[in-house]
N, CA, C, O and CB atoms as a CASP TS submission, in Angstrom:
PFRMAT TS
TARGET T0000
AUTHOR 0000-0000-0000
METHOD Language model
MODEL 1
PARENT N/A
ATOM      1  N   MET     1      11.456   0.290 -10.843  1.00  0.00           N
ATOM      2  CA  MET     1      11.434   0.921  -9.580  1.00  0.00           C
ATOM      3  C   MET     1      11.740  -0.228  -8.420  1.00  0.00           C
ATOM      4  O   MET     1      11.617  -1.453  -8.413  1.00  0.00           O
ATOM      5  CB  MET     1       9.984   1.661  -9.393  1.00  0.00           C
ATOM      6  N   ASP     2      12.118   0.574  -7.613  1.00  0.00           N
ATOM      7  CA  ASP     2      12.776  -0.505  -6.365  1.00  0.00           C
ATOM      8  C   ASP     2      11.683  -0.382  -5.263  1.00  0.00           C
ATOM      9  O   ASP     2      11.273   0.717  -4.889  1.00  0.00           O
ATOM     10  CB  ASP     2      14.524   0.033  -5.611  1.00  0.00           C
ATOM     11  N   PRO     3      11.221  -1.599  -4.747  1.00  0.00           N
ATOM     12  CA  PRO     3      10.494  -1.819  -3.758  1.00  0.00           C
ATOM     13  C   PRO     3      10.411  -0.623  -2.586  1.00  0.00           C
ATOM     14  O   PRO     3       9.362  -0.018  -2.366  1.00  0.00           O
ATOM     15  CB  PRO     3      10.964  -3.038  -3.312  1.00  0.00           C
ATOM     16  N   LYS     4      11.690  -0.359  -1.846  1.00  0.00           N
ATOM     17  CA  LYS     4      11.920   0.709  -1.067  1.00  0.00           C
ATOM     18  C   LYS     4      11.570   2.239  -1.421  1.00  0.00           C
ATOM     19  O   LYS     4      11.297   3.079  -0.563  1.00  0.00           O
ATOM     20  CB  LYS     4      13.154   0.600  -0.856  1.00  0.00           C
ATOM     21  N   GLU     5      11.616   2.482  -2.795  1.00  0.00           N
ATOM     22  CA  GLU     5      11.071   3.764  -3.216  1.00  0.00           C
ATOM     23  C   GLU     5       9.415   3.861  -2.969  1.00  0.00           C
ATOM     24  O   GLU     5       8.816   4.785  -2.418  1.00  0.00           O
ATOM     25  CB  GLU     5      11.449   3.955  -4.795  1.00  0.00           C
ATOM     26  N   ILE     6       8.717   2.338  -3.677  1.00  0.00           N
ATOM     27  CA  ILE     6       7.169   2.525  -3.338  1.00  0.00           C
ATOM     28  C   ILE     6       6.954   2.547  -1.873  1.00  0.00           C
ATOM     29  O   ILE     6       6.029   3.272  -1.505  1.00  0.00           O
ATOM     30  CB  ILE     6       6.251   1.340  -3.940  1.00  0.00           C
ATOM     31  N   LYS     7       7.659   1.859  -0.890  1.00  0.00           N
ATOM     32  CA  LYS     7       7.600   1.924   0.499  1.00  0.00           C
ATOM     33  C   LYS     7       7.566   3.541   0.858  1.00  0.00           C
ATOM     34  O   LYS     7       6.468   4.043   1.097  1.00  0.00           O
ATOM     35  CB  LYS     7       8.878   1.102   1.148  1.00  0.00           C
ATOM     36  N   ILE     8       8.728   4.337   0.897  1.00  0.00           N
ATOM     37  CA  ILE     8       8.791   5.419   1.040  1.00  0.00           C
ATOM     38  C   ILE     8       7.527   6.343   0.549  1.00  0.00           C
ATOM     39  O   ILE     8       6.992   7.106   1.354  1.00  0.00           O
ATOM     40  CB  ILE     8       9.897   5.622   0.555  1.00  0.00           C
ATOM     41  N   MET     9       7.146   6.258  -0.589  1.00  0.00           N
ATOM     42  CA  MET     9       6.204   6.984  -1.085  1.00  0.00           C
ATOM     43  C   MET     9       4.432   6.659  -0.077  1.00  0.00           C
ATOM     44  O   MET     9       3.674   7.553   0.301  1.00  0.00           O
ATOM     45  CB  MET     9       6.295   6.507  -2.838  1.00  0.00           C
ATOM     46  N   ILE    10       4.272   5.468   0.075  1.00  0.00           N
ATOM     47  CA  ILE    10       3.303   5.193   1.166  1.00  0.00           C
ATOM     48  C   ILE    10       3.445   5.889   1.992  1.00  0.00           C
ATOM     49  O   ILE    10       2.728   6.831   2.328  1.00  0.00           O
ATOM     50  CB  ILE    10       3.250   4.104   1.709  1.00  0.00           C
ATOM     51  N   GLU    11       4.705   5.399   2.580  1.00  0.00           N
ATOM     52  CA  GLU    11       4.930   6.131   4.025  1.00  0.00           C
ATOM     53  C   GLU    11       4.952   7.808   4.340  1.00  0.00           C
ATOM     54  O   GLU    11       4.819   8.342   5.441  1.00  0.00           O
ATOM     55  CB  GLU    11       6.323   5.663   4.465  1.00  0.00           C
ATOM     56  N   ASN    12       5.145   8.411   3.130  1.00  0.00           N
ATOM     57  CA  ASN    12       5.176   9.746   3.283  1.00  0.00           C
ATOM     58  C   ASN    12       3.620  10.055   2.755  1.00  0.00           C
ATOM     59  O   ASN    12       3.254  11.109   3.274  1.00  0.00           O
ATOM     60  CB  ASN    12       6.474  10.469   2.440  1.00  0.00           C
ATOM     61  N   GLY    13       2.910   9.668   2.168  1.00  0.00           N
ATOM     62  CA  GLY    13       1.468   9.671   1.756  1.00  0.00           C
ATOM     63  C   GLY    13       0.154   9.469   2.333  1.00  0.00           C
ATOM     64  O   GLY    13      -0.941   9.934   2.018  1.00  0.00           O
ATOM     65  N   MET    14       0.582   8.512   3.432  1.00  0.00           N
ATOM     66  CA  MET    14      -0.688   8.076   4.290  1.00  0.00           C
ATOM     67  C   MET    14      -0.131   7.879   5.715  1.00  0.00           C
ATOM     68  O   MET    14       1.073   7.943   5.962  1.00  0.00           O
ATOM     69  CB  MET    14      -1.447   6.600   3.720  1.00  0.00           C
ATOM     70  N   SER    15      -1.119   7.628   6.668  1.00  0.00           N
ATOM     71  CA  SER    15      -1.117   7.510   8.127  1.00  0.00           C
ATOM     72  C   SER    15      -0.625   5.938   8.197  1.00  0.00           C
ATOM     73  O   SER    15      -1.387   5.035   7.849  1.00  0.00           O
ATOM     74  CB  SER    15      -2.713   7.874   8.885  1.00  0.00           C
ATOM     75  N   ASN    16       0.923   5.643   8.752  1.00  0.00           N
ATOM     76  CA  ASN    16       0.626   4.095   8.543  1.00  0.00           C
ATOM     77  C   ASN    16       1.137   3.569   9.699  1.00  0.00           C
ATOM     78  O   ASN    16       1.738   4.298  10.488  1.00  0.00           O
ATOM     79  CB  ASN    16       1.289   3.363   7.247  1.00  0.00           C
ATOM     80  N   LEU    17       0.992   2.496   9.889  1.00  0.00           N
ATOM     81  CA  LEU    17       1.771   1.857  11.135  1.00  0.00           C
ATOM     82  C   LEU    17       2.508   0.454  10.543  1.00  0.00           C
ATOM     83  O   LEU    17       3.547  -0.017  11.006  1.00  0.00           O
ATOM     84  CB  LEU    17       0.577   1.449  12.526  1.00  0.00           C
ATOM     85  N   VAL    18       1.950   0.049   9.727  1.00  0.00           N
ATOM     86  CA  VAL    18       3.014  -1.191   8.931  1.00  0.00           C
ATOM     87  C   VAL    18       3.035  -0.772   7.385  1.00  0.00           C
ATOM     88  O   VAL    18       1.997  -0.479   6.791  1.00  0.00           O
ATOM     89  CB  VAL    18       2.296  -3.072   9.040  1.00  0.00           C
ATOM     90  N   VAL    19       4.147  -0.766   6.853  1.00  0.00           N
ATOM     91  CA  VAL    19       4.441  -0.934   5.296  1.00  0.00           C
ATOM     92  C   VAL    19       5.477  -1.594   5.085  1.00  0.00           C
ATOM     93  O   VAL    19       6.613  -1.321   5.473  1.00  0.00           O
ATOM     94  CB  VAL    19       4.627   0.231   4.538  1.00  0.00           C
ATOM     95  N   ASN    20       4.930  -3.016   4.098  1.00  0.00           N
ATOM     96  CA  ASN    20       6.152  -3.469   3.548  1.00  0.00           C
ATOM     97  C   ASN    20       5.883  -3.834   2.146  1.00  0.00           C
ATOM     98  O   ASN    20       4.711  -4.008   1.811  1.00  0.00           O
ATOM     99  CB  ASN    20       6.738  -4.614   4.325  1.00  0.00           C
ATOM    100  N   VAL    21       6.937  -3.984   1.195  1.00  0.00           N
ATOM    101  CA  VAL    21       6.938  -3.783   0.056  1.00  0.00           C
ATOM    102  C   VAL    21       7.968  -4.667  -0.596  1.00  0.00           C
ATOM    103  O   VAL    21       9.158  -4.398  -0.435  1.00  0.00           O
ATOM    104  CB  VAL    21       7.046  -2.508  -0.117  1.00  0.00           C
ATOM    105  N   ASP    22       7.518  -5.933  -1.484  1.00  0.00           N
ATOM    106  CA  ASP    22       8.625  -6.586  -2.171  1.00  0.00           C
ATOM    107  C   ASP    22       8.065  -6.705  -3.637  1.00  0.00           C
ATOM    108  O   ASP    22       6.879  -6.818  -3.949  1.00  0.00           O
ATOM    109  CB  ASP    22       9.048  -8.061  -1.479  1.00  0.00           C
ATOM    110  N   GLY    23       9.294  -6.651  -4.582  1.00  0.00           N
ATOM    111  CA  GLY    23       8.830  -6.940  -5.578  1.00  0.00           C
ATOM    112  C   GLY    23      10.387  -7.141  -6.411  1.00  0.00           C
ATOM    113  O   GLY    23      11.517  -7.208  -5.928  1.00  0.00           O
ATOM    114  N   ASP    24       9.887  -7.208  -7.977  1.00  0.00           N
ATOM    115  CA  ASP    24      11.324  -7.174  -8.864  1.00  0.00           C
ATOM    116  C   ASP    24      11.474  -6.287  -9.543  1.00  0.00           C
ATOM    117  O   ASP    24      12.283  -6.578 -10.423  1.00  0.00           O
ATOM    118  CB  ASP    24      11.615  -8.125  -9.742  1.00  0.00           C
ATOM    119  N   GLY    25      11.091  -5.238  -9.627  1.00  0.00           N
ATOM    120  CA  GLY    25      11.299  -4.108 -10.444  1.00  0.00           C
ATOM    121  C   GLY    25      10.107  -3.783 -11.232  1.00  0.00           C
ATOM    122  O   GLY    25      10.071  -2.687 -11.790  1.00  0.00           O
ATOM    123  N   THR    26       9.121  -4.603 -11.347  1.00  0.00           N
ATOM    124  CA  THR    26       7.786  -4.432 -12.254  1.00  0.00           C
ATOM    125  C   THR    26       6.650  -4.965 -11.380  1.00  0.00           C
ATOM    126  O   THR    26       5.725  -4.169 -11.216  1.00  0.00           O
ATOM    127  CB  THR    26       7.837  -5.327 -13.769  1.00  0.00           C
ATOM    128  N   HIS    27       6.539  -6.164 -10.785  1.00  0.00           N
ATOM    129  CA  HIS    27       5.734  -6.303 -10.276  1.00  0.00           C
ATOM    130  C   HIS    27       5.831  -6.473  -8.741  1.00  0.00           C
ATOM    131  O   HIS    27       6.751  -7.168  -8.310  1.00  0.00           O
ATOM    132  CB  HIS    27       5.297  -7.040 -10.904  1.00  0.00           C
ATOM    133  N   PHE    28       4.989  -5.917  -7.906  1.00  0.00           N
ATOM    134  CA  PHE    28       5.307  -5.600  -6.564  1.00  0.00           C
ATOM    135  C   PHE    28       3.980  -6.338  -5.489  1.00  0.00           C
ATOM    136  O   PHE    28       2.936  -6.756  -5.991  1.00  0.00           O
ATOM    137  CB  PHE    28       5.429  -3.784  -6.493  1.00  0.00           C
ATOM    138  N   GLU    29       4.190  -6.382  -4.330  1.00  0.00           N
ATOM    139  CA  GLU    29       3.407  -6.901  -3.408  1.00  0.00           C
ATOM    140  C   GLU    29       3.589  -5.547  -2.385  1.00  0.00           C
ATOM    141  O   GLU    29       4.612  -4.890  -2.191  1.00  0.00           O
ATOM    142  CB  GLU    29       3.902  -8.493  -2.875  1.00  0.00           C
ATOM    143  N   ALA    30       2.431  -5.392  -1.889  1.00  0.00           N
ATOM    144  CA  ALA    30       2.587  -4.691  -0.455  1.00  0.00           C
ATOM    145  C   ALA    30       1.585  -5.082   0.434  1.00  0.00           C
ATOM    146  O   ALA    30       0.491  -5.432  -0.009  1.00  0.00           O
ATOM    147  CB  ALA    30       2.528  -3.163  -0.495  1.00  0.00           C
ATOM    148  N   LEU    31       1.862  -5.066   1.876  1.00  0.00           N
ATOM    149  CA  LEU    31       0.731  -5.101   3.019  1.00  0.00           C
ATOM    150  C   LEU    31       1.210  -3.771   3.698  1.00  0.00           C
ATOM    151  O   LEU    31       2.347  -3.398   3.989  1.00  0.00           O
ATOM    152  CB  LEU    31       0.729  -6.608   4.168  1.00  0.00           C
ATOM    153  N   ILE    32      -0.025  -3.165   3.862  1.00  0.00           N
ATOM    154  CA  ILE    32      -0.290  -1.741   4.596  1.00  0.00           C
ATOM    155  C   ILE    32      -1.189  -1.832   5.640  1.00  0.00           C
ATOM    156  O   ILE    32      -2.367  -2.103   5.406  1.00  0.00           O
ATOM    157  CB  ILE    32      -0.862  -0.659   3.689  1.00  0.00           C
ATOM    158  N   VAL    33      -0.807  -1.652   6.707  1.00  0.00           N
ATOM    159  CA  VAL    33      -1.474  -1.323   8.019  1.00  0.00           C
ATOM    160  C   VAL    33      -1.773   0.284   8.232  1.00  0.00           C
ATOM    161  O   VAL    33      -0.872   1.072   8.523  1.00  0.00           O
ATOM    162  CB  VAL    33      -0.504  -1.860   9.216  1.00  0.00           C
ATOM    163  N   SER    34      -3.083   0.656   8.060  1.00  0.00           N
ATOM    164  CA  SER    34      -3.155   2.128   8.529  1.00  0.00           C
ATOM    165  C   SER    34      -4.370   2.422   8.679  1.00  0.00           C
ATOM    166  O   SER    34      -5.131   1.955   7.832  1.00  0.00           O
ATOM    167  CB  SER    34      -2.587   3.130   7.684  1.00  0.00           C
ATOM    168  N   THR    35      -4.941   3.240   9.730  1.00  0.00           N
ATOM    169  CA  THR    35      -6.149   3.935  10.211  1.00  0.00           C
ATOM    170  C   THR    35      -6.704   4.729   9.274  1.00  0.00           C
ATOM    171  O   THR    35      -7.771   5.188   9.682  1.00  0.00           O
ATOM    172  CB  THR    35      -5.933   4.716  11.324  1.00  0.00           C
ATOM    173  N   GLU    36      -6.384   5.122   8.054  1.00  0.00           N
ATOM    174  CA  GLU    36      -6.820   5.358   6.980  1.00  0.00           C
ATOM    175  C   GLU    36      -7.834   4.370   6.259  1.00  0.00           C
ATOM    176  O   GLU    36      -8.755   4.650   5.492  1.00  0.00           O
ATOM    177  CB  GLU    36      -5.802   5.575   6.369  1.00  0.00           C
ATOM    178  N   PHE    37      -7.449   3.268   6.674  1.00  0.00           N
ATOM    179  CA  PHE    37      -8.744   1.937   6.025  1.00  0.00           C
ATOM    180  C   PHE    37      -9.805   1.992   6.750  1.00  0.00           C
ATOM    181  O   PHE    37     -10.781   1.437   6.245  1.00  0.00           O
ATOM    182  CB  PHE    37      -8.363   0.204   6.129  1.00  0.00           C
ATOM    183  N   GLU    38     -10.006   2.625   8.096  1.00  0.00           N
ATOM    184  CA  GLU    38     -11.080   2.047   8.846  1.00  0.00           C
ATOM    185  C   GLU    38     -12.071   2.757   8.446  1.00  0.00           C
ATOM    186  O   GLU    38     -12.116   3.978   8.298  1.00  0.00           O
ATOM    187  CB  GLU    38     -10.977   2.019  10.267  1.00  0.00           C
ATOM    188  N   GLY    39     -13.209   1.653   8.199  1.00  0.00           N
ATOM    189  CA  GLY    39     -14.738   2.159   7.527  1.00  0.00           C
ATOM    190  C   GLY    39     -14.668   2.330   6.087  1.00  0.00           C
ATOM    191  O   GLY    39     -15.474   3.102   5.569  1.00  0.00           O
ATOM    192  N   LYS    40     -13.757   1.675   5.312  1.00  0.00           N
ATOM    193  CA  LYS    40     -13.449   1.943   3.947  1.00  0.00           C
ATOM    194  C   LYS    40     -13.532   0.254   3.406  1.00  0.00           C
ATOM    195  O   LYS    40     -13.152  -0.701   4.084  1.00  0.00           O
ATOM    196  CB  LYS    40     -11.802   2.845   3.754  1.00  0.00           C
ATOM    197  N   SER    41     -14.174   0.166   1.905  1.00  0.00           N
ATOM    198  CA  SER    41     -14.257  -0.637   1.526  1.00  0.00           C
ATOM    199  C   SER    41     -12.849  -1.053   0.851  1.00  0.00           C
ATOM    200  O   SER    41     -11.838  -0.365   0.707  1.00  0.00           O
ATOM    201  CB  SER    41     -15.290  -0.525   0.997  1.00  0.00           C
ATOM    202  N   LEU    42     -13.106  -2.448   0.469  1.00  0.00           N
ATOM    203  CA  LEU    42     -11.568  -3.066  -0.239  1.00  0.00           C
ATOM    204  C   LEU    42     -11.237  -2.007  -1.465  1.00  0.00           C
ATOM    205  O   LEU    42     -10.122  -1.506  -1.609  1.00  0.00           O
ATOM    206  CB  LEU    42     -11.750  -4.950  -1.047  1.00  0.00           C
ATOM    207  N   ILE    43     -12.316  -1.750  -2.291  1.00  0.00           N
ATOM    208  CA  ILE    43     -12.205  -0.631  -3.575  1.00  0.00           C
ATOM    209  C   ILE    43     -11.358   0.588  -3.017  1.00  0.00           C
ATOM    210  O   ILE    43     -10.212   0.923  -3.319  1.00  0.00           O
ATOM    211  CB  ILE    43     -13.876   0.016  -4.132  1.00  0.00           C
ATOM    212  N   GLU    44     -12.322   1.201  -2.043  1.00  0.00           N
ATOM    213  CA  GLU    44     -11.568   2.212  -1.442  1.00  0.00           C
ATOM    214  C   GLU    44     -10.112   2.407  -0.771  1.00  0.00           C
ATOM    215  O   GLU    44      -9.499   3.451  -0.546  1.00  0.00           O
ATOM    216  CB  GLU    44     -12.253   2.465  -0.692  1.00  0.00           C
ATOM    217  N   ARG    45      -9.810   1.264  -0.562  1.00  0.00           N
ATOM    218  CA  ARG    45      -8.520   1.332   0.076  1.00  0.00           C
ATOM    219  C   ARG    45      -7.659   1.343  -0.580  1.00  0.00           C
ATOM    220  O   ARG    45      -6.648   1.970  -0.262  1.00  0.00           O
ATOM    221  CB  ARG    45      -8.223   0.551   0.820  1.00  0.00           C
ATOM    222  N   HIS    46      -7.763   0.546  -1.913  1.00  0.00           N
ATOM    223  CA  HIS    46      -6.990   0.207  -2.942  1.00  0.00           C
ATOM    224  C   HIS    46      -6.986   1.568  -3.953  1.00  0.00           C
ATOM    225  O   HIS    46      -6.096   1.735  -4.786  1.00  0.00           O
ATOM    226  CB  HIS    46      -7.569  -1.173  -3.593  1.00  0.00           C
ATOM    227  N   LYS    47      -7.938   2.371  -3.791  1.00  0.00           N
ATOM    228  CA  LYS    47      -7.708   3.589  -4.197  1.00  0.00           C
ATOM    229  C   LYS    47      -6.938   4.817  -3.643  1.00  0.00           C
ATOM    230  O   LYS    47      -6.389   5.753  -4.225  1.00  0.00           O
ATOM    231  CB  LYS    47      -8.678   3.874  -4.347  1.00  0.00           C
ATOM    232  N   ILE    48      -7.102   4.452  -2.072  1.00  0.00           N
ATOM    233  CA  ILE    48      -6.165   5.667  -1.434  1.00  0.00           C
ATOM    234  C   ILE    48      -4.785   5.060  -1.962  1.00  0.00           C
ATOM    235  O   ILE    48      -4.022   5.893  -2.452  1.00  0.00           O
ATOM    236  CB  ILE    48      -6.230   5.883   0.520  1.00  0.00           C
ATOM    237  N   VAL    49      -4.376   3.807  -1.937  1.00  0.00           N
ATOM    238  CA  VAL    49      -3.184   3.875  -2.250  1.00  0.00           C
ATOM    239  C   VAL    49      -2.656   4.180  -3.497  1.00  0.00           C
ATOM    240  O   VAL    49      -1.580   4.744  -3.694  1.00  0.00           O
ATOM    241  CB  VAL    49      -2.800   2.978  -1.945  1.00  0.00           C
ATOM    242  N   TYR    50      -3.496   3.767  -4.386  1.00  0.00           N
ATOM    243  CA  TYR    50      -3.300   4.448  -5.945  1.00  0.00           C
ATOM    244  C   TYR    50      -2.888   5.743  -5.881  1.00  0.00           C
ATOM    245  O   TYR    50      -1.841   6.170  -6.368  1.00  0.00           O
ATOM    246  CB  TYR    50      -4.613   4.517  -6.851  1.00  0.00           C
ATOM    247  N   GLY    51      -3.834   6.477  -5.185  1.00  0.00           N
ATOM    248  CA  GLY    51      -3.746   7.897  -5.143  1.00  0.00           C
ATOM    249  C   GLY    51      -2.396   8.569  -4.705  1.00  0.00           C
ATOM    250  O   GLY    51      -1.876   9.606  -5.117  1.00  0.00           O
ATOM    251  N   VAL    52      -1.932   7.566  -3.631  1.00  0.00           N
ATOM    252  CA  VAL    52      -0.550   8.143  -2.924  1.00  0.00           C
ATOM    253  C   VAL    52       0.204   7.936  -4.124  1.00  0.00           C
ATOM    254  O   VAL    52       0.573   9.042  -4.520  1.00  0.00           O
ATOM    255  CB  VAL    52       0.147   7.306  -1.452  1.00  0.00           C
ATOM    256  N   LEU    53       0.612   6.996  -4.904  1.00  0.00           N
ATOM    257  CA  LEU    53       1.569   6.460  -5.763  1.00  0.00           C
ATOM    258  C   LEU    53       1.159   7.346  -7.195  1.00  0.00           C
ATOM    259  O   LEU    53       1.958   7.435  -8.127  1.00  0.00           O
ATOM    260  CB  LEU    53       1.444   4.673  -5.842  1.00  0.00           C
ATOM    261  N   GLY    54       0.207   7.790  -7.214  1.00  0.00           N
ATOM    262  CA  GLY    54       0.150   8.690  -8.248  1.00  0.00           C
ATOM    263  C   GLY    54       0.776   8.324  -9.888  1.00  0.00           C
ATOM    264  O   GLY    54       0.211   7.381 -10.443  1.00  0.00           O
ATOM    265  N   ASN    55       1.437   8.735 -10.346  1.00  0.00           N
ATOM    266  CA  ASN    55       1.945   8.454 -11.967  1.00  0.00           C
ATOM    267  C   ASN    55       2.361   7.360 -11.881  1.00  0.00           C
ATOM    268  O   ASN    55       2.075   6.648 -12.843  1.00  0.00           O
ATOM    269  CB  ASN    55       3.055   9.304 -12.678  1.00  0.00           C
ATOM    270  N   ALA    56       3.279   6.643 -10.649  1.00  0.00           N
ATOM    271  CA  ALA    56       4.313   5.706 -10.912  1.00  0.00           C
ATOM    272  C   ALA    56       3.273   4.742 -10.778  1.00  0.00           C
ATOM    273  O   ALA    56       3.791   3.631 -10.888  1.00  0.00           O
ATOM    274  CB  ALA    56       5.683   5.617  -9.984  1.00  0.00           C
ATOM    275  N   MET    57       2.063   4.655 -10.594  1.00  0.00           N
ATOM    276  CA  MET    57       1.040   3.185 -11.154  1.00  0.00           C
ATOM    277  C   MET    57       0.875   3.421 -12.795  1.00  0.00           C
ATOM    278  O   MET    57       0.923   2.430 -13.524  1.00  0.00           O
ATOM    279  CB  MET    57      -0.935   3.147 -10.303  1.00  0.00           C
ATOM    280  N   LYS    58       0.736   4.370 -13.205  1.00  0.00           N
ATOM    281  CA  LYS    58       0.722   4.293 -14.635  1.00  0.00           C
ATOM    282  C   LYS    58       2.078   4.003 -15.621  1.00  0.00           C
ATOM    283  O   LYS    58       2.093   3.389 -16.688  1.00  0.00           O
ATOM    284  CB  LYS    58       0.179   5.545 -14.977  1.00  0.00           C
ATOM    285  N   GLU    59       3.261   4.676 -14.877  1.00  0.00           N
ATOM    286  CA  GLU    59       4.450   4.715 -15.817  1.00  0.00           C
ATOM    287  C   GLU    59       5.355   3.560 -15.486  1.00  0.00           C
ATOM    288  O   GLU    59       5.994   2.886 -16.294  1.00  0.00           O
ATOM    289  CB  GLU    59       5.263   6.087 -15.709  1.00  0.00           C
ATOM    290  N   ARG    60       5.296   3.383 -13.686  1.00  0.00           N
ATOM    291  CA  ARG    60       6.723   2.706 -13.419  1.00  0.00           C
ATOM    292  C   ARG    60       6.371   1.309 -12.780  1.00  0.00           C
ATOM    293  O   ARG    60       7.234   0.436 -12.689  1.00  0.00           O
ATOM    294  CB  ARG    60       7.758   3.662 -12.312  1.00  0.00           C
ATOM    295  N   ILE    61       5.151   1.132 -12.365  1.00  0.00           N
ATOM    296  CA  ILE    61       4.574  -0.061 -11.611  1.00  0.00           C
ATOM    297  C   ILE    61       3.620  -0.935 -12.645  1.00  0.00           C
ATOM    298  O   ILE    61       2.475  -0.586 -12.932  1.00  0.00           O
ATOM    299  CB  ILE    61       3.659   0.500 -10.254  1.00  0.00           C
ATOM    300  N   HIS    62       4.180  -1.965 -13.092  1.00  0.00           N
ATOM    301  CA  HIS    62       3.449  -3.049 -13.900  1.00  0.00           C
ATOM    302  C   HIS    62       2.186  -3.664 -13.102  1.00  0.00           C
ATOM    303  O   HIS    62       1.097  -3.650 -13.676  1.00  0.00           O
ATOM    304  CB  HIS    62       4.510  -4.266 -14.254  1.00  0.00           C
ATOM    305  N   ALA    63       2.271  -4.110 -12.027  1.00  0.00           N
ATOM    306  CA  ALA    63       1.536  -4.896 -11.236  1.00  0.00           C
ATOM    307  C   ALA    63       1.580  -4.826  -9.647  1.00  0.00           C
ATOM    308  O   ALA    63       2.678  -5.117  -9.172  1.00  0.00           O
ATOM    309  CB  ALA    63       1.854  -6.082 -11.636  1.00  0.00           C
ATOM    310  N   LEU    64       0.634  -4.510  -8.796  1.00  0.00           N
ATOM    311  CA  LEU    64       0.867  -4.397  -7.564  1.00  0.00           C
ATOM    312  C   LEU    64      -0.165  -4.814  -6.864  1.00  0.00           C
ATOM    313  O   LEU    64      -1.255  -4.254  -6.984  1.00  0.00           O
ATOM    314  CB  LEU    64       1.213  -3.271  -7.254  1.00  0.00           C
ATOM    315  N   SER    65       0.039  -5.956  -5.951  1.00  0.00           N
ATOM    316  CA  SER    65      -0.888  -6.729  -5.078  1.00  0.00           C
ATOM    317  C   SER    65      -1.042  -6.058  -3.685  1.00  0.00           C
ATOM    318  O   SER    65      -0.115  -6.015  -2.877  1.00  0.00           O
ATOM    319  CB  SER    65      -0.363  -8.204  -4.903  1.00  0.00           C
ATOM    320  N   LEU    66      -1.914  -5.689  -3.524  1.00  0.00           N
ATOM    321  CA  LEU    66      -2.263  -4.801  -1.989  1.00  0.00           C
ATOM    322  C   LEU    66      -2.819  -6.176  -0.970  1.00  0.00           C
ATOM    323  O   LEU    66      -3.386  -7.219  -1.295  1.00  0.00           O
ATOM    324  CB  LEU    66      -3.917  -3.264  -2.235  1.00  0.00           C
ATOM    325  N   LYS    67      -2.398  -5.679   0.315  1.00  0.00           N
ATOM    326  CA  LYS    67      -3.178  -6.200   1.129  1.00  0.00           C
ATOM    327  C   LYS    67      -3.038  -5.196   2.222  1.00  0.00           C
ATOM    328  O   LYS    67      -2.027  -4.773   2.783  1.00  0.00           O
ATOM    329  CB  LYS    67      -2.888  -7.601   1.414  1.00  0.00           C
ATOM    330  N   THR    68      -4.366  -4.904   2.396  1.00  0.00           N
ATOM    331  CA  THR    68      -4.561  -3.563   3.306  1.00  0.00           C
ATOM    332  C   THR    68      -5.448  -4.125   4.831  1.00  0.00           C
ATOM    333  O   THR    68      -6.291  -5.020   4.888  1.00  0.00           O
ATOM    334  CB  THR    68      -5.682  -2.200   2.241  1.00  0.00           C
ATOM    335  N   PHE    69      -5.055  -3.479   5.685  1.00  0.00           N
ATOM    336  CA  PHE    69      -5.873  -3.863   6.859  1.00  0.00           C
ATOM    337  C   PHE    69      -5.728  -2.525   7.887  1.00  0.00           C
ATOM    338  O   PHE    69      -4.816  -1.699   7.925  1.00  0.00           O
ATOM    339  CB  PHE    69      -5.272  -5.394   7.576  1.00  0.00           C
ATOM    340  N   THR    70      -6.958  -2.612   8.707  1.00  0.00           N
ATOM    341  CA  THR    70      -6.910  -1.706   9.805  1.00  0.00           C
ATOM    342  C   THR    70      -6.159  -1.795  11.090  1.00  0.00           C
ATOM    343  O   THR    70      -5.893  -2.992  11.200  1.00  0.00           O
ATOM    344  CB  THR    70      -8.025  -1.589  10.133  1.00  0.00           C
ATOM    345  N   PRO    71      -5.775  -1.286  11.910  1.00  0.00           N
ATOM    346  CA  PRO    71      -4.776  -1.636  12.763  1.00  0.00           C
ATOM    347  C   PRO    71      -5.665  -2.966  13.672  1.00  0.00           C
ATOM    348  O   PRO    71      -5.011  -3.912  14.112  1.00  0.00           O
ATOM    349  CB  PRO    71      -4.205  -0.146  13.712  1.00  0.00           C
ATOM    350  N   GLU    72      -6.974  -2.904  13.847  1.00  0.00           N
ATOM    351  CA  GLU    72      -7.521  -4.096  14.542  1.00  0.00           C
ATOM    352  C   GLU    72      -7.616  -5.166  13.883  1.00  0.00           C
ATOM    353  O   GLU    72      -7.586  -6.282  14.403  1.00  0.00           O
ATOM    354  CB  GLU    72      -8.672  -3.946  15.018  1.00  0.00           C
ATOM    355  N   GLN    73      -7.758  -4.913  12.487  1.00  0.00           N
ATOM    356  CA  GLN    73      -7.703  -6.211  11.760  1.00  0.00           C
ATOM    357  C   GLN    73      -6.401  -6.834  11.865  1.00  0.00           C
ATOM    358  O   GLN    73      -6.271  -8.058  11.848  1.00  0.00           O
ATOM    359  CB  GLN    73      -8.032  -6.056  10.325  1.00  0.00           C
ATOM    360  N   TRP    74      -5.421  -6.015  11.977  1.00  0.00           N
ATOM    361  CA  TRP    74      -4.024  -6.575  11.816  1.00  0.00           C
ATOM    362  C   TRP    74      -3.566  -7.269  13.122  1.00  0.00           C
ATOM    363  O   TRP    74      -2.898  -8.297  13.237  1.00  0.00           O
ATOM    364  CB  TRP    74      -2.988  -5.411  11.436  1.00  0.00           C
ATOM    365  N   GLU    75      -4.034  -6.540  13.986  1.00  0.00           N
ATOM    366  CA  GLU    75      -4.089  -7.406  15.618  1.00  0.00           C
ATOM    367  C   GLU    75      -4.607  -8.625  15.653  1.00  0.00           C
ATOM    368  O   GLU    75      -3.978  -9.611  16.036  1.00  0.00           O
ATOM    369  CB  GLU    75      -4.983  -6.749  16.747  1.00  0.00           C
ATOM    370  N   SER    76      -6.038  -8.637  15.170  1.00  0.00           N
ATOM    371  CA  SER    76      -6.764  -9.893  15.361  1.00  0.00           C
ATOM    372  C   SER    76      -6.114 -11.240  14.500  1.00  0.00           C
ATOM    373  O   SER    76      -6.408 -12.425  14.653  1.00  0.00           O
ATOM    374  CB  SER    76      -8.307  -9.587  14.889  1.00  0.00           C
ATOM    375  N   ARG    77      -5.168 -10.656  13.582  1.00  0.00           N
ATOM    376  CA  ARG    77      -4.560 -11.440  12.739  1.00  0.00           C
ATOM    377  C   ARG    77      -3.231 -12.492  13.304  1.00  0.00           C
ATOM    378  O   ARG    77      -2.770 -13.593  13.002  1.00  0.00           O
ATOM    379  CB  ARG    77      -4.159 -10.464  11.720  1.00  0.00           C
ATOM    380  N   ASN    78      -2.981 -11.496  14.216  1.00  0.00           N
ATOM    381  CA  ASN    78      -1.672 -12.156  15.111  1.00  0.00           C
ATOM    382  C   ASN    78      -1.792 -12.993  16.481  1.00  0.00           C
ATOM    383  O   ASN    78      -0.778 -13.419  17.035  1.00  0.00           O
ATOM    384  CB  ASN    78      -0.773 -10.971  15.563  1.00  0.00           C
TER
END
């Protein structure tokens, strides 16, 4: 699976401000900034992303490391 494909799936399935995905075809890292994460725990945020990726998480993605931020959290990091 190509990192660009994962990026597109996340962008199409969520309200995002920033999505960056890197990977080697089976192991991926994603950075996502979204208003959908506001008021959500880390586990809830990951479940949102896994839900958007659907069967790809079971069949095509071996490992996915997520960094999830609200817009406010993202701004405070920079």
